[in-house]
C-alpha positions as CSV (number, residue, x, y, z in Angstrom):
1,M,0.0,0.0,0.0
2,R,2.8,2.4,0.9
3,A,4.6,1.8,-2.4
4,A,1.3,2.3,-4.3
5,L,0.6,5.6,-2.6
6,A,4.2,6.8,-3.2
7,A,3.8,5.9,-6.9
8,L,0.6,7.9,-7.0
9,V,2.3,10.9,-5.5
10,L,5.1,10.8,-8.1
11,A,2.6,10.2,-10.9
12,L,0.6,13.3,-9.9
13,L,3.7,15.5,-9.7
14,P,4.1,16.3,-13.5
15,L,0.3,16.9,-13.9
16,L,-0.1,19.5,-11.2
17,P,2.2,22.1,-12.7
18,L,0.4,21.7,-16.0
19,A,-3.0,22.3,-14.3
20,G,-1.6,25.4,-12.6
21,G,0.0,26.7,-15.8
22,A,-3.4,26.8,-17.5
23,Q,-4.6,29.4,-15.0
24,T,-3.7,33.1,-14.9
25,S,-3.9,33.3,-11.1
26,P,-0.6,33.4,-9.1
27,P,0.8,30.0,-8.0
28,V,-0.7,28.5,-4.9
29,T,1.6,28.7,-1.9
30,A,2.4,25.7,0.3
31,A,0.8,27.4,3.3
32,A,-2.4,27.8,1.3
33,I,-2.4,24.1,0.3
34,V,-2.0,23.1,3.9
35,E,-4.9,25.4,5.0
36,D,-7.1,24.1,2.2
37,N,-6.5,20.5,3.3
38,R,-6.7,21.1,7.0
39,A,-8.9,18.0,7.7
40,Q,-6.6,15.6,5.9
41,I,-3.5,17.0,7.5
42,E,-4.8,17.1,11.0
43,K,-6.1,13.5,10.7
44,P,-4.1,11.9,7.8
45,S,-4.6,8.5,6.4
46,R,-2.7,6.6,3.8
47,Q,-5.8,6.4,1.6
48,T,-6.4,10.2,1.4
49,I,-3.1,11.9,2.0
50,G,-1.4,11.1,-1.3
51,P,-2.9,14.0,-3.4
52,V,-2.1,16.5,-0.6
53,I,1.5,15.6,-0.4
54,A,1.7,15.6,-4.2
55,A,0.3,19.1,-4.3
56,L,2.8,20.3,-1.8
57,A,5.7,18.7,-3.6
58,A,4.6,20.2,-6.9
59,S,3.8,23.7,-5.6
60,G,7.2,25.1,-6.4
61,D,7.2,27.0,-3.0
62,P,10.6,26.7,-1.3
63,Q,8.7,26.3,2.0
64,A,7.1,23.1,0.8
65,T,10.3,21.2,1.6
66,A,10.5,22.6,5.1
67,I,6.8,21.9,5.8
68,L,7.1,18.3,4.6
69,Q,10.2,17.7,6.6
70,A,8.7,19.2,9.7
71,W,5.5,17.1,9.2
72,A,7.5,13.9,8.8
73,N,9.6,14.7,11.9
74,R,6.6,15.6,14.0
75,G,7.5,19.3,13.9
76,L,4.2,20.5,12.5
77,G,1.5,21.7,14.9
78,V,-1.6,23.8,15.3
79,R,-1.9,26.7,17.7
80,K,-5.0,26.2,19.8
81,S,-5.8,29.8,20.3
82,D,-6.4,30.6,16.6
83,G,-6.0,27.3,14.7
84,V,-2.9,28.5,12.7
85,F,-0.5,25.9,11.4
86,V,3.0,26.4,12.8
87,L,6.4,24.8,12.6
88,I,7.6,23.9,16.1
89,S,10.9,23.2,17.7
90,D,11.9,22.7,21.3
91,S,12.9,25.7,23.4
92,A,13.3,26.6,27.0
93,D,9.8,28.0,27.3
94,G,8.1,25.2,25.4
95,Y,8.1,25.6,21.6
96,A,9.7,28.1,19.3
97,L,7.2,28.8,16.5
98,R,7.5,29.7,12.9
99,L,4.7,30.3,10.5
100,L,4.5,28.2,7.3
101,D,5.9,31.1,5.3
102,G,9.1,30.9,7.4
103,S,8.5,34.0,9.5
104,D,9.1,34.0,13.3
105,A,6.0,33.5,15.4
106,G,7.6,33.7,18.9
107,T,7.2,30.9,21.5
108,A,4.3,29.1,23.1
109,P,3.8,26.7,26.0
110,R,3.5,23.1,25.0
111,A,-0.1,23.0,26.3
112,D,-1.1,25.7,23.7
113,I,0.1,23.6,20.7
114,T,-1.5,20.5,19.2
115,E,1.3,18.3,17.8
116,L,0.6,16.5,14.5
117,R,2.0,13.0,14.6
118,P,1.6,11.2,11.3
119,N,1.8,7.4,11.4
120,S,4.7,5.5,9.8
121,G,2.7,4.9,6.6
122,V,2.1,8.6,6.0
123,R,5.8,9.4,6.9
124,G,6.9,6.9,4.3
125,V,4.8,8.7,1.6
126,I,6.2,12.0,2.7
127,A,9.8,10.7,2.6
128,T,9.3,9.5,-0.9
129,A,7.9,12.9,-2.0
130,L,10.9,14.6,-0.4
131,V,13.4,12.6,-2.4
132,Q,13.0,14.8,-5.5
133,F,13.8,17.9,-3.4
134,Q,16.7,16.4,-1.5
135,L,18.3,14.9,-4.6
136,N,18.6,18.4,-6.1
137,D,19.1,20.4,-2.9
138,P,21.9,23.0,-3.0
139,D,23.4,21.5,0.1
140,P,25.6,18.5,-0.7
141,A,25.0,17.0,2.7
142,R,21.2,16.8,2.1
143,R,21.8,15.3,-1.3
144,A,24.1,12.7,0.3
145,A,21.4,12.1,3.0
146,A,18.8,11.5,0.3
147,L,21.1,8.9,-1.4
148,T,21.6,7.2,2.0
149,T,17.8,7.0,2.4
150,I,17.3,5.5,-1.0
151,A,20.1,3.0,-0.5
152,R,18.6,2.0,2.9
153,D,15.0,1.5,1.5
154,P,15.1,1.2,-2.3
155,A,11.7,1.3,-4.1
156,P,10.7,1.3,-7.8
157,E,9.1,4.8,-7.5
158,L,12.5,6.3,-6.5
159,L,14.2,5.2,-9.8
160,E,13.0,8.0,-12.0
161,P,13.7,10.9,-9.6
162,L,17.1,9.5,-9.1
163,R,17.9,9.3,-12.8
164,A,16.6,12.8,-13.4
165,S,19.0,14.2,-10.8
166,I,22.2,12.7,-12.2
167,E,22.7,15.1,-15.1
168,A,22.5,18.2,-12.9
169,E,24.8,16.8,-10.2
170,S,27.9,19.0,-9.8
171,D,29.8,17.1,-7.1
172,P,31.9,14.3,-8.7
173,A,31.7,12.0,-5.7
174,L,27.9,12.4,-5.3
175,R,27.5,12.0,-9.1
176,A,29.4,8.7,-9.0
177,Q,27.3,7.6,-6.0
178,K,24.1,8.5,-7.8
179,D,25.2,6.6,-10.9
180,R,26.0,3.5,-8.8
181,L,22.7,3.7,-7.0
182,N,20.9,4.2,-10.3
183,R,22.4,1.0,-11.6
184,L,21.5,-0.9,-8.4
185,L,17.9,0.2,-8.6
186,T,17.8,-0.4,-12.4
187,L,18.9,-4.0,-12.1
188,R,16.0,-4.6,-9.7
189,F,13.2,-2.4,-10.8
190,D,13.5,-1.3,-14.4
191,P,10.6,-2.7,-16.5
192,D,12.9,-3.4,-19.5
193,A,14.8,-6.7,-19.2
194,A,17.6,-5.7,-21.5
195,T,18.3,-2.6,-19.4
196,R,18.3,-4.7,-16.2
197,I,20.8,-7.1,-17.8
198,A,23.1,-4.3,-18.9
199,A,23.0,-2.9,-15.3
200,V,23.8,-6.3,-13.9
201,E,26.7,-6.8,-16.3
202,S,28.1,-3.3,-15.6
203,F,29.0,-4.6,-12.1
204,S,31.2,-7.4,-13.2
205,G,34.1,-7.8,-10.8
206,D,32.6,-5.4,-8.2
207,L,32.9,-6.6,-4.6
208,G,30.5,-4.1,-3.0
209,L,28.2,-5.3,-0.3
210,D,25.4,-3.2,-1.7
211,L,25.7,-5.0,-5.0
212,R,25.4,-8.4,-3.4
213,A,22.4,-7.1,-1.4
214,A,20.8,-6.1,-4.7
215,L,21.6,-9.3,-6.6
216,N,20.5,-11.7,-3.8
217,P,16.7,-10.9,-4.1
218,L,16.9,-11.6,-7.9
219,L,18.3,-15.1,-7.1
220,A,16.1,-15.8,-4.1
221,T,14.3,-19.1,-4.7
222,T,11.1,-20.8,-3.5
223,R,10.4,-24.5,-3.3
224,R,7.4,-25.7,-5.3
225,A,5.9,-29.0,-6.2
226,A,3.5,-30.4,-8.8
227,P,2.3,-33.9,-9.9
228,L,4.5,-35.7,-12.4
229,G,3.6,-34.6,-15.9
230,T,2.1,-31.3,-14.8
231,P,4.2,-28.3,-16.0
232,I,5.4,-25.9,-13.4
233,E,5.2,-22.3,-14.4
234,G,8.0,-19.8,-13.4
235,N,11.7,-19.4,-13.7
236,I,13.0,-22.8,-12.5
237,A,16.4,-22.7,-10.8
238,R,16.8,-26.5,-10.4
239,D,15.0,-29.7,-9.8
240,L,15.1,-31.1,-6.3
241,E,15.6,-34.8,-5.6
242,P,13.9,-36.1,-2.5
243,G,16.4,-37.9,-0.3
244,S,19.4,-35.9,-1.5
245,D,18.3,-32.2,-2.0
246,L,15.6,-32.4,0.5
247,T,14.3,-35.0,3.0
248,E,11.1,-37.0,2.5
249,V,9.7,-35.1,5.5
250,E,10.5,-31.8,3.9
251,A,9.1,-32.9,0.5
252,Y,5.8,-34.1,2.0
253,D,5.4,-31.0,4.2
254,L,5.8,-29.0,1.0
255,L,3.0,-31.0,-0.6
256,V,0.7,-30.6,2.4
257,A,1.4,-26.8,2.5
258,A,0.4,-26.6,-1.2
259,D,-2.8,-28.7,-0.6
260,L,-1.4,-31.4,-2.9
261,A,-1.6,-34.1,-0.2
262,P,-3.4,-34.9,3.1
263,A,-1.8,-34.4,6.4
264,R,0.6,-37.1,7.7
265,L,-1.0,-39.6,10.0
266,T,0.8,-39.6,13.4
267,T,1.1,-42.7,15.6
268,A,-1.1,-41.2,18.3
269,E,-3.8,-40.3,15.8
270,L,-3.7,-43.8,14.4
271,K,-4.0,-45.5,17.8
272,A,-6.9,-43.2,18.8
273,S,-8.8,-43.7,15.6
274,L,-8.4,-47.5,15.7
275,A,-9.5,-47.6,19.3
276,A,-12.5,-45.5,18.6
277,N,-13.7,-47.7,15.8
278,I,-13.6,-51.2,17.5
279,V,-16.8,-53.0,16.6
280,G,-17.3,-56.6,17.7
281,G,-13.6,-57.2,18.4
282,A,-12.5,-55.9,15.0
283,V,-11.6,-52.7,13.3
284,A,-13.0,-52.2,9.7
285,G,-13.5,-56.0,9.7
286,I,-9.9,-56.8,10.7
287,P,-9.8,-58.8,14.0
288,L,-7.8,-57.1,16.8
289,A,-5.5,-60.1,17.0
290,D,-4.4,-59.4,13.4
291,L,-3.5,-55.7,14.2
292,N,-0.1,-56.7,15.6
293,S,1.9,-55.0,12.8
294,Q,2.2,-51.5,11.5
295,S,1.2,-52.5,8.0
296,A,-2.0,-54.1,9.3
297,R,-2.9,-51.1,11.4
298,N,-2.3,-48.8,8.3
299,R,-4.5,-51.1,6.3
300,A,-7.3,-50.9,8.9
301,Y,-7.0,-47.0,8.9
302,T,-7.2,-47.0,5.1
303,L,-10.4,-49.0,5.2
304,L,-11.9,-46.6,7.7
305,E,-10.9,-43.7,5.4
306,E,-12.8,-45.4,2.5
307,A,-15.8,-45.8,4.7
308,G,-15.7,-42.1,5.7
309,T,-15.3,-42.9,9.3
310,V,-12.0,-41.1,9.9
311,P,-10.5,-38.1,8.2
312,V,-8.1,-38.7,5.3
313,A,-4.5,-38.9,6.4
314,A,-1.4,-40.4,4.9
315,T,0.4,-43.4,6.4
316,D,4.1,-43.8,6.0
317,E,3.7,-46.1,3.0
318,E,1.3,-43.6,1.4
319,V,3.7,-40.7,2.1
320,T,6.5,-42.5,0.2
321,Q,4.1,-43.2,-2.8
322,I,2.8,-39.6,-2.9
323,V,6.3,-38.1,-2.8
324,A,7.4,-40.3,-5.6
325,G,4.5,-39.1,-7.7
326,H,5.4,-35.4,-7.6
327,R,8.1,-33.2,-9.0
328,F,10.0,-30.8,-6.8
329,V,11.8,-27.6,-8.0
330,E,13.2,-24.3,-6.8
331,T,12.0,-21.3,-8.8
332,Y,13.5,-17.9,-8.8
333,S,11.4,-15.0,-7.5
334,E,12.6,-13.1,-10.6
335,P,10.5,-14.3,-13.5
336,D,13.0,-13.5,-16.4
337,P,15.6,-16.3,-16.9
338,A,17.9,-13.9,-18.8
339,V,18.1,-11.6,-15.8
340,T,18.7,-14.4,-13.3
341,S,21.4,-15.9,-15.6
342,A,23.2,-12.6,-15.8
343,A,22.9,-12.1,-12.0
344,Q,24.2,-15.6,-11.3
345,D,27.2,-15.1,-13.6
346,V,28.1,-11.8,-11.9
347,L,27.6,-13.3,-8.4
348,T,29.7,-16.4,-9.3
349,G,32.5,-14.1,-10.4
350,I,32.2,-12.1,-7.2
351,E,32.4,-15.3,-5.1
352,V,35.5,-16.4,-7.0
353,K,37.1,-13.1,-6.4
354,L,36.0,-13.0,-2.8
355,A,37.6,-16.4,-2.3
356,S,40.9,-15.2,-3.7
357,M,40.8,-12.1,-1.6
358,Q,40.1,-14.2,1.5
359,V,43.1,-16.3,0.7
360,A,45.2,-13.1,0.3
361,D,43.9,-11.7,3.6
362,L,44.7,-15.0,5.3
363,A,48.2,-15.0,3.8
364,L,48.7,-11.4,5.1
365,D,47.5,-12.4,8.5
366,A,49.8,-15.4,8.5
367,L,52.8,-13.2,7.5
368,S,51.9,-10.7,10.2
369,L,51.7,-13.4,12.8
370,A,55.0,-14.9,11.5
371,S,56.7,-11.5,11.9
372,I,55.5,-11.4,15.5
373,Y,56.8,-14.8,16.3
374,F,60.1,-14.1,14.5
375,L,60.6,-10.9,16.5
376,A,59.8,-12.7,19.7
377,A,62.1,-15.7,18.8
378,I,65.1,-13.8,17.3
379,G,66.6,-13.2,20.8
380,L,66.0,-16.8,21.7
381,A,67.7,-17.8,18.5
382,I,70.9,-16.2,19.9
383,T,70.7,-17.5,23.4
384,F,69.4,-21.0,22.6
385,G,70.3,-21.4,19.0
386,V,73.8,-20.1,19.2
387,M,74.8,-20.6,22.9
388,R,72.7,-23.8,23.4
389,V,71.3,-22.2,26.7
390,I,67.7,-23.1,27.5
391,N,66.5,-19.8,28.8
392,M,62.9,-20.3,30.2
393,A,63.0,-16.6,31.3
394,H,63.2,-15.3,27.7
395,G,59.5,-14.5,27.9
396,E,60.0,-12.4,31.0
397,F,62.6,-10.3,29.0
398,I,59.8,-9.6,26.5
399,M,57.6,-8.6,29.5
400,M,60.3,-6.3,30.9
401,G,60.6,-4.5,27.6
402,A,56.9,-4.0,27.4
403,Y,56.8,-2.6,31.0
404,T,59.7,-0.3,30.1
405,G,57.7,1.2,27.3
406,Y,54.8,1.7,29.7
407,V,57.0,3.5,32.3
408,V,58.4,5.7,29.6
409,Q,54.9,6.8,28.5
410,L,54.2,7.8,32.1
411,F,56.9,10.5,31.9
412,I,56.7,11.3,28.1
413,P,53.1,11.9,27.0
414,N,54.0,12.3,23.4
415,Y,53.6,8.7,22.1
416,T,55.9,9.1,19.1
417,L,58.7,10.5,21.2
418,S,58.1,8.0,24.0
419,L,58.4,5.2,21.5
420,I,61.7,6.6,20.2
421,V,63.0,6.7,23.8
422,A,61.5,3.4,24.8
423,L,63.1,1.2,22.1
424,P,66.8,1.8,23.1
425,L,65.9,2.0,26.8
426,A,64.2,-1.3,26.6
427,F,67.2,-2.8,24.9
428,A,69.5,-1.3,27.6
429,V,67.3,-2.6,30.5
430,T,67.0,-6.1,29.2
431,F,70.6,-6.2,28.0
432,A,71.7,-5.4,31.6
433,A,69.3,-7.9,33.0
434,G,70.5,-10.6,30.6
435,V,74.2,-9.8,31.5
436,A,73.4,-10.0,35.2
437,M,71.6,-13.3,34.7
438,E,74.5,-14.7,32.7
439,R,77.1,-13.6,35.2
440,L,75.2,-14.8,38.3
441,V,73.6,-18.0,37.1
442,I,74.1,-19.1,33.5
443,R,77.9,-19.2,33.4
444,H,78.0,-21.7,36.2
445,L,75.6,-24.1,34.3
446,Y,77.1,-24.3,30.8
447,K,77.0,-27.9,29.4
448,R,74.3,-28.7,32.1
449,P,71.0,-28.2,30.2
450,L,68.6,-29.6,32.8
451,E,70.0,-27.5,35.6
452,T,69.9,-24.4,33.3
453,L,66.3,-25.1,32.4
454,L,65.3,-25.4,36.1
455,A,67.2,-22.3,37.1
456,T,65.9,-20.1,34.4
457,F,62.3,-21.4,35.1
458,G,62.7,-20.3,38.7
459,I,64.0,-16.9,37.5
460,S,61.0,-16.7,35.2
461,I,58.6,-17.2,38.2
462,A,60.5,-14.7,40.3
463,L,60.4,-12.0,37.6
464,Q,56.7,-12.5,37.1
465,Q,56.1,-12.1,40.8
466,L,58.3,-9.0,40.9
467,A,56.3,-7.4,38.0
468,K,53.1,-8.1,39.9
469,N,54.4,-6.5,43.1
470,I,55.5,-3.4,41.1
471,F,52.8,-2.9,38.5
472,G,49.9,-5.0,40.0
473,T,47.9,-7.6,38.2
474,Q,45.9,-5.3,36.0
475,A,46.8,-4.9,32.4
476,R,48.8,-1.7,31.6
477,P,48.3,0.3,28.5
478,L,51.2,0.8,26.0
479,T,49.6,3.2,23.5
480,S,50.7,3.5,19.9
481,P,51.2,6.8,18.2
482,A,48.4,8.2,16.1
483,W,50.2,7.5,12.9
484,L,50.0,3.8,13.8
485,D,46.2,3.9,14.2
486,G,44.0,2.3,11.6
487,A,44.8,-0.2,8.9
488,L,46.3,-0.5,5.5
489,S,43.3,-1.5,3.4
490,F,43.7,-2.9,-0.1
491,N,39.9,-3.4,-0.5
492,D,36.9,-4.3,1.6
493,I,38.4,-7.7,2.5
494,V,42.2,-7.4,2.5
495,S,43.7,-5.2,5.2
496,I,46.4,-5.1,7.8
497,S,46.8,-2.8,10.8
498,Y,49.6,-0.3,10.7
499,I,50.9,-1.8,13.9
500,R,51.4,-5.1,12.3
501,V,53.1,-3.5,9.3
502,A,55.5,-1.7,11.8
503,I,56.2,-5.1,13.5
504,F,56.9,-6.6,10.1
505,V,59.3,-3.8,9.2
506,L,61.0,-4.1,12.7
507,A,61.4,-7.9,12.2
508,L,63.0,-7.3,8.8
509,V,65.3,-4.7,10.3
510,F,66.4,-7.1,13.1
511,L,67.0,-9.8,10.5
512,L,69.3,-7.6,8.6
513,F,70.9,-6.4,11.8
514,F,71.6,-9.9,12.9
515,L,73.1,-10.9,9.6
516,W,75.3,-7.8,9.6
517,L,76.4,-8.4,13.2
518,M,77.3,-12.1,12.7
519,K,78.8,-11.8,9.2
520,R,80.4,-8.3,9.1
521,T,81.6,-7.5,12.7
522,R,84.4,-8.7,14.9
523,L,81.9,-9.5,17.6
524,G,80.0,-11.8,15.2
525,L,83.2,-13.5,14.2
526,E,84.2,-14.1,17.8
527,V,80.7,-15.4,18.6
528,R,80.8,-17.9,15.8
529,A,84.3,-18.9,16.8
530,V,83.4,-19.5,20.5
531,T,80.2,-21.3,19.4
532,Q,82.1,-23.8,17.2
533,N,85.2,-24.4,19.3
534,P,85.7,-22.4,22.6
535,S,89.1,-23.9,23.3
536,M,90.5,-23.0,19.9
537,A,88.9,-19.5,20.2
538,A,90.6,-19.0,23.6
539,S,94.0,-20.0,22.2
540,M,93.5,-17.3,19.5
541,G,93.1,-14.6,22.2
542,I,89.3,-14.5,22.4
543,N,87.8,-14.4,25.9
544,P,84.9,-17.0,25.8
545,D,83.4,-15.7,29.0
546,R,83.2,-12.2,27.7
547,I,81.7,-13.3,24.4
548,N,79.1,-15.5,26.2
549,M,78.1,-12.6,28.4
550,L,77.7,-10.2,25.4
551,T,75.8,-12.8,23.4
552,F,73.4,-13.5,26.1
553,G,72.9,-9.8,26.8
554,L,72.3,-9.2,23.1
555,G,69.7,-11.9,22.9
556,S,68.0,-10.5,26.0
557,G,68.1,-6.9,24.7
558,I,66.5,-7.9,21.4
559,A,63.7,-9.6,23.5
560,G,63.2,-6.3,25.2
561,I,62.6,-4.5,21.9
562,A,60.3,-7.3,20.9
563,G,58.3,-6.6,24.1
564,I,57.8,-3.0,23.0
565,A,56.4,-4.1,19.6
566,I,54.2,-6.8,21.1
567,G,52.9,-4.5,23.9
568,L,51.5,-2.1,21.3
569,F,48.7,-4.5,20.4
570,A,48.7,-7.1,23.3
571,K,47.9,-6.6,27.0
572,V,50.9,-5.7,29.1
573,T,50.8,-7.9,32.1
574,S,53.2,-10.0,34.1
575,E,52.1,-13.0,32.1
576,L,52.8,-11.4,28.7
577,G,55.9,-13.6,28.2
578,N,54.0,-16.8,28.8
579,D,52.0,-16.2,25.6
580,Y,55.1,-16.2,23.5
581,I,57.7,-18.4,25.1
582,V,56.3,-21.7,23.8
583,Q,55.9,-20.3,20.2
584,S,59.4,-18.8,20.4
585,F,61.0,-22.2,21.3
586,M,58.9,-23.9,18.6
587,T,60.0,-21.4,16.1
588,V,63.7,-21.9,16.8
589,V,63.5,-25.7,17.0
590,V,61.3,-26.2,13.9
591,G,63.4,-23.8,11.9
592,G,66.7,-25.3,12.8
593,V,68.7,-24.6,16.0
594,G,71.6,-22.1,15.4
595,N,70.4,-20.8,12.0
596,I,68.7,-17.4,11.7
597,W,67.3,-18.4,8.3
598,G,65.8,-21.4,10.0
599,T,64.2,-19.2,12.6
600,L,62.6,-17.2,9.9
601,A,61.4,-20.3,8.1
602,G,60.0,-21.7,11.4
603,A,58.2,-18.4,12.1
604,L,56.6,-18.5,8.6
605,M,55.6,-22.1,9.0
606,I,54.1,-21.8,12.5
607,G,52.3,-18.5,11.6
608,T,50.8,-20.0,8.4
609,L,49.9,-23.2,10.1
610,Q,48.2,-21.5,13.1
611,K,46.2,-19.1,10.8
612,G,45.2,-21.9,8.5
613,I,43.9,-24.0,11.4
614,E,42.1,-21.0,12.9
615,F,40.4,-20.4,9.5
616,L,39.2,-24.0,9.4
617,N,38.1,-23.9,13.1
618,P,37.4,-20.3,13.9
619,S,35.3,-20.9,17.0
620,N,38.0,-22.7,19.0
621,T,41.5,-21.1,19.0
622,L,42.6,-23.3,21.8
623,A,42.0,-26.4,19.6
624,A,43.9,-24.7,16.8
625,Q,47.0,-24.3,19.0
626,T,46.6,-27.9,20.1
627,Y,46.5,-29.1,16.5
628,M,49.5,-27.0,15.7
629,I,51.6,-28.4,18.5
630,L,50.6,-32.0,17.5
631,F,51.7,-31.2,13.9
632,I,55.0,-29.8,15.0
633,I,55.7,-32.9,17.2
634,L,55.1,-35.1,14.1
635,F,57.2,-32.7,12.0
636,I,60.2,-33.0,14.4
637,Q,59.9,-36.8,14.3
638,F,60.7,-36.6,10.6
639,R,63.1,-33.6,10.7
640,P,64.6,-33.6,14.2
641,R,67.1,-30.9,13.1
642,G,64.5,-28.5,11.7
643,I,63.8,-27.1,8.4
644,I,67.3,-25.7,7.8
645,A,69.7,-27.9,9.7
646,L,73.3,-26.9,10.5
647,K,76.0,-28.8,8.6
648,G,79.6,-29.6,9.6
649,R,81.1,-29.9,13.0
650,A,78.7,-27.3,14.5
651,A,75.8,-29.6,13.8
652,G,77.1,-32.3,16.1
653,D,77.7,-30.1,19.1
């Protein structure tokens, strides 16, 4: 009904100016139209209000728009003292009043004004009439609001006003929006099939949600049935096979709903009907003793049906026979096969492109997670991979780095400057902590891995408790600078946050730094020498204790910087390190102990595997981690030295 009235309004619009043009009297003002139609406006109904709204819309009076908008928003009232229509708005004294010609009318208490409150149906007709004004309004914001209204509630009667407004549109962005909305409405509502097909095909490759929302109604289907041999009218999408495409119960319920079959006979109804028709120890001539099987009871009920004693109902055997005698199909709600074919082709292309975009987005997420794991594991790759020291407190060095960043932000409110200060400071703090740990504990436990593991595990617990005593158990914020807010978006599907991009860049920087340090500096040469043969290195003038101390400190310092990066998107708590210590060890071991390229490969493998499992099982991330660990255990069984294993004498140490 609302759509019909709106169509009537738009149909009357071009006729009213012509009728007015045939007269020599001045144009009728919007205020006069309102006054002439007082009864309909004070008590509007959808059946009578259409011509009044059409007259206002076609009056040419600039105040018509304001009156219609006020009426739709319940801003039109009647002053009780003299019955004058006024535009009302809230004020401190009650209502601020304006006459319908726009002039000020002072204020009035709320009790002196009768508010006109049109129902939703009338407001809908008013909104449709306002579209033509809003689409050509001088204010771009109002034109944009009109487009939003049309997109939210598209209707056939809005198509022509929208098309008429495109040519005069001066704003390039709004013109493009109008053109797109015109094509979306055209593919749904234009009466010409060829025009609709052209509109559908113009969206080939488009991934917009509004396009999919417009195409889906064209491809909506309804299940229908008919006796075999009887043609089914309509645009048939596909035939349905009972037992595979739909169950026998669904098929029969469809027949019952279409009055093509009687209702199914339930067990309770069967028993009640038989019990009610026992005559002389028999039902329909069948002795009670013979009603000991379901088929016999069904036969008895059928005889009662034939005698007219019980209502017609289908037994299980009859249901199967009736279903077999009918054809079941899905038909499109759109009657034109050419339109649905074009819509299906475009939608299939969209689904293929969406799938490829989802794969790309998943790969980007995996790369992002791999960079986080690599950044967390690169320090461990030095202490465990190079020095062969099992440092269970490595996660706590990550936690110490994150807390260092938090403390810096307490004193430096500028987040960019605080980040610049926090990165080297976190390195210095965790480097010092690592050196102290190596001097006090680790150097006494070289070549004793079990004791090292237990000692560092105890240190890990102690550092966590120390962090709780200092900072409490609540998560602390480590806020990223404004330039790291938001995400790098390639389209509606593929995007990555700027923080993840920064972590990826930081991981790449540390990879290059590590390669430069180990291959191009004296410290790197000495580290490699001590790692391969400490005795020979000592005989060449290298101090193994000093090198071990610096190497352990370097690995700890890099963990501190990793803590800053991780803290920008994760909660900074005393348990922060626990979330990454297991993945860090897995990254180093899977990649290949003692090889930075292996650490990188391990991070890529674990990140990709975890994201892949989470994609297949998105509702249970704990299960995804469990499957990942099981896969890694199996992987190590076949490649115990990792993806990239060391070769030569170092591999046997």
